[in-house]
C-alpha positions as a Python dict, from the first residue, in 0.01 Angstrom:
ca = {
    (1, 'M'): (0, 0, 0),
    (2, 'E'): (228, 125, -185),
    (3, 'M'): (412, 409, -170),
    (4, 'A'): (516, 688, -416),
    (5, 'T'): (717, 959, -506),
    (6, 'D'): (775, 1247, -789),
    (7, 'P'): (920, 1114, -1044),
    (8, 'P'): (1197, 1316, -1213),
    (9, 'T'): (941, 1386, -1496),
    (10, 'T'): (796, 1578, -1266),
    (11, 'F'): (966, 1853, -1288),
    (12, 'S'): (1078, 1833, -1668),
    (13, 'G'): (735, 1781, -1757),
    (14, 'Q'): (513, 1985, -2014),
    (15, 'T'): (169, 1946, -1848),
    (16, 'C'): (4, 2061, -1523),
    (17, 'V'): (-123, 1734, -1494),
    (18, 'Q'): (257, 1601, -1432),
    (19, 'I'): (347, 1932, -1193),
    (20, 'V'): (33, 1812, -954),
    (21, 'G'): (128, 1471, -873),
    (22, 'Y'): (-68, 1206, -1143),
    (23, 'D'): (267, 1055, -1278),
    (24, 'M'): (307, 939, -858),
    (25, 'T'): (-4, 891, -804),
    (26, 'K'): (-58, 647, -1106),
    (27, 'L'): (272, 474, -1037),
    (28, 'A'): (162, 376, -658),
    (29, 'A'): (-207, 271, -824),
    (30, 'D'): (-7, 67, -1059),
    (31, 'K'): (222, -122, -839),
    (32, 'L'): (-48, -179, -560),
    (33, 'F'): (-306, -303, -873),
    (34, 'S'): (-39, -542, -1012),
    (35, 'K'): (84, -720, -667),
    (36, 'T'): (-286, -762, -586),
    (37, 'T'): (-615, -944, -757),
    (38, 'I'): (-769, -615, -668),
    (39, 'K'): (-828, -392, -983),
    (40, 'P'): (-952, 9, -962),
    (41, 'E'): (-1329, -133, -1008),
    (42, 'D'): (-1337, -341, -702),
    (43, 'V'): (-1242, -32, -505),
    (44, 'N'): (-1554, 83, -281),
    (45, 'V'): (-1392, 368, -117),
    (46, 'V'): (-1158, 603, -181),
    (47, 'E'): (-1026, 908, 56),
    (48, 'L'): (-789, 1128, -175),
    (49, 'H'): (-648, 1423, -126),
    (50, 'D'): (-846, 1703, -262),
    (51, 'C'): (-647, 2037, -222),
    (52, 'F'): (-813, 2159, -551),
    (53, 'S'): (-1081, 2053, -748),
    (54, 'A'): (-899, 1963, -1053),
    (55, 'N'): (-644, 1770, -865),
    (56, 'E'): (-976, 1561, -734),
    (57, 'L'): (-1030, 1445, -1152),
    (58, 'I'): (-682, 1413, -1245),
    (59, 'T'): (-661, 1136, -943),
    (60, 'Y'): (-940, 989, -1028),
    (61, 'E'): (-788, 935, -1407),
    (62, 'A'): (-466, 830, -1196),
    (63, 'L'): (-597, 553, -1004),
    (64, 'G'): (-770, 430, -1289),
    (65, 'L'): (-1119, 471, -1153),
    (66, 'C'): (-1201, 619, -1504),
    (67, 'K'): (-1031, 634, -1813),
    (68, 'P'): (-852, 932, -1922),
    (69, 'G'): (-1018, 1266, -2024),
    (70, 'K'): (-1359, 1080, -1855),
    (71, 'A'): (-1360, 1243, -1491),
    (72, 'G'): (-1570, 1504, -1550),
    (73, 'E'): (-1823, 1233, -1741),
    (74, 'F'): (-1740, 1009, -1390),
    (75, 'I'): (-1861, 1308, -1167),
    (76, 'E'): (-2169, 1398, -1408),
    (77, 'S'): (-2315, 1029, -1377),
    (78, 'G'): (-2271, 1040, -1026),
    (79, 'S'): (-1989, 769, -995),
    (80, 'N'): (-1820, 878, -747),
    (81, 'T'): (-2050, 945, -492),
    (82, 'Y'): (-2298, 683, -290),
    (83, 'G'): (-2496, 478, -511),
    (84, 'G'): (-2232, 498, -783),
    (85, 'Q'): (-1929, 314, -876),
    (86, 'V'): (-1749, 445, -581),
    (87, 'V'): (-1760, 686, -278),
    (88, 'V'): (-1522, 984, -295),
    (89, 'N'): (-1416, 1107, 40),
    (90, 'P'): (-1696, 1040, 301),
    (91, 'S'): (-1519, 1226, 542),
    (92, 'G'): (-1612, 1531, 345),
    (93, 'G'): (-1258, 1628, 187),
    (94, 'L'): (-1028, 1900, 313),
    (95, 'I'): (-1318, 2118, 255),
    (96, 'S'): (-1487, 1936, 567),
    (97, 'K'): (-1198, 1947, 809),
    (98, 'G'): (-913, 2268, 645),
    (99, 'H'): (-577, 2196, 525),
    (100, 'P'): (-366, 2263, 788),
    (101, 'L'): (-21, 2252, 549),
    (102, 'G'): (218, 1955, 716),
    (103, 'A'): (-18, 1820, 913),
    (104, 'T'): (-292, 1701, 639),
    (105, 'G'): (-131, 1369, 588),
    (106, 'N'): (-131, 1282, 968),
    (107, 'Y'): (-528, 1272, 937),
    (108, 'F'): (-451, 1012, 627),
    (109, 'L'): (-252, 791, 823),
    (110, 'T'): (-567, 814, 1112),
    (111, 'I'): (-800, 657, 898),
}
């Protein structure tokens, strides 16, 4: 497991992608993958924070599940679901459980 927080560039960045946490997610993923023999293509299941649709796409790219700019194709090909490359949010994501601010993280701690 790796943790990361927003780097200073998040708040001085020029793009919405930086503001919503791409850099933080990429940093944590890169740290994890560099410490293990696991690579993004070895991941079978991902529970990610899908607080809004675009964030899910951005997270696919930050985690290295697809190349930058290719998240739309990743979804269209079915790579993000059963029978594809990786099953994303088999719990149903936030749309299935709501998004109780402050408590959402507790769900991720229990899975």
